[in-house]
N, C-alpha and C positions, 0 to 999 in steps of 0.2 A: 355479832349475831347476824344471821342471814336476813336479807331484806324480804319483805312480804312477797314480792314478785318471784324471788328465788324459791321460797317455800312453796308457792303455788305450782311452780314448774316441777319441783321435786314430788309433790303430791300427784301431779299428772303422770309423771314418769313411773312412779310406784304403781299407780292405778292401771297403767297400760302394760306393766311388766308382770312376770311370773314370780317376782320376789314378794314374800309375805311380810318381811320385817326390814326396817331400815333405821340405823342410828347414826347420827352425825354429831361429833363433839368438837368444840373449840375451847379456847381460853375463856370465851364469853358465855358459854353455856352448852346445852345439849338438846338435840331434837331427836325424838324417836317417833317413828311411824310404823303402823302395822295394818294389814288388811284383816278385817273380821267380817265374815259373811259377805265378801265381795266389796265392802266399803272401806275406804281408807280412814283410819283413826289416827289423829295426830296428838302427840303430847310434847310440849315444849317446856324445858326447865332452864330458865336463864340464871344459872349459877356458875361461878368460876370453877373450872376444872383444875385441880391442883397439880396434876402431872400430865405430860403429853404422851408418854410411852404407853400407858394403858389405853389411851384414846385411839391410837393407831390400829390395834387389832380389832377394835369394835367397828371402826370405819371400814376396814377391809373385810369384815365378816362375810357379807353377801352383797353389799351395794355396788359392786364393780360395774354392773350394767347401767344404773342411772348415772353414776359418777363419770363413766366413760362417755355417755351422751352429753353430759352437761359441761365437760371441760374443753372439747375441741374448739369452741367459739373463740376463746382468747388467743389461741395460737395464730390464726390468720390475722388477727388484729395486730400482733407484734410484727409479723412478716410484712404487712402492708405499711406499718408505721415506719419501717426502715427503708421503704421504697420511696425515694425522693425524686424520682425521674419525672413525675407528673406535676405540672404547675397548677396549683389550686389555691383558692382563698379560704374556703370553708368546707366543712363536712356536714352531711345530713346524718344524724345519729338515730339509733333506735330508741324510742321512748319507753320501751318495755322489753321484757324477756318473751320470746316467742319464736315462731317459724316465719322466715322471710319468704314472700312470694313476689315475683317480679311481674305477674299478670293477674287479672281478676279471676281467670280460670285457665286450666291447661290449654284450652283451645283458642284463647284470645291472644292478641298481640301484647307484648310487654308494655308497661307504662312508659318507661324511658330507656333510651340506649345512650351509649357514649356519643357525644356530639349534639344531643337534643338540648333545646333551650327550655328552661323551666321558669315559672313565676312563683311567687310566694304561696299561692293556693293550688299549685299543680300537684296532683297525686303522683308519687314516684314509685310506691310499692304498697304491699299489704303486709302487716305483721299479725299473724294469728296467735292468739293467746287464749287458752281455755275455751276453744270453740267459738271465739269472737274474732271476727276479721276486722282489723283496724286499718283504715286507709291512712297512710303517712304522707303528709304534704311536705313540699320542699322547704317552705318557710324562708326562702331566699330566692333571689333572681339571678340567673346566670346560665352557664352551660355545664352539663354533666361531662366531666373529664375522666371519671373512673368509677366503676362499680366494684365494690369491695367484697361482696358476698355472692354466693351462688343461690339459685332458686331452690327452695326447700331446706335451706340451711338454718340451724338453730342460732339465734342471735341473742345477745345479752343487752341489758339496759345500758345505754350510753355507747354501745358499740357503733363505730362509724360504718355507714352503709354505702354512701356515695360521696364523691369529692366534686366540688362545684367551683368553677372559675367564674367569679362574679363579673357582671357587665356594668 
């Protein structure tokens, strides 16, 4: 079944899109959402689905827009995981699903750049989720050696954002 953070992101995407109905089925259950009078109504049915073939047409019915926006985040994660050229000790990961911002506002300087030193309480970025801007702290001491996501990119829970060489 989907995590609460993932369901919230789906609700947000449905609310912002022109799609009126969305259904997602897995072996673990089924989630259906629809807009009624401009508001998103969610119905979750946690029952096992007996066959997978009928589930595929329902998933592909109209949700191509939210699905297309929700899936690109794992691809860069796989690409960067295979890149072993950078020497690092730890990664700073996203604690939630949301939008990554490298600066407090578009006119301000970025929080950190490659080569910057960070402390445990240094703010390295903001992840916006459901109109809440959450400052993400380094939680480690060291040097930023790689930034793994671009400004404005959708990030997943646990997705690596920065690589740090500890001092």
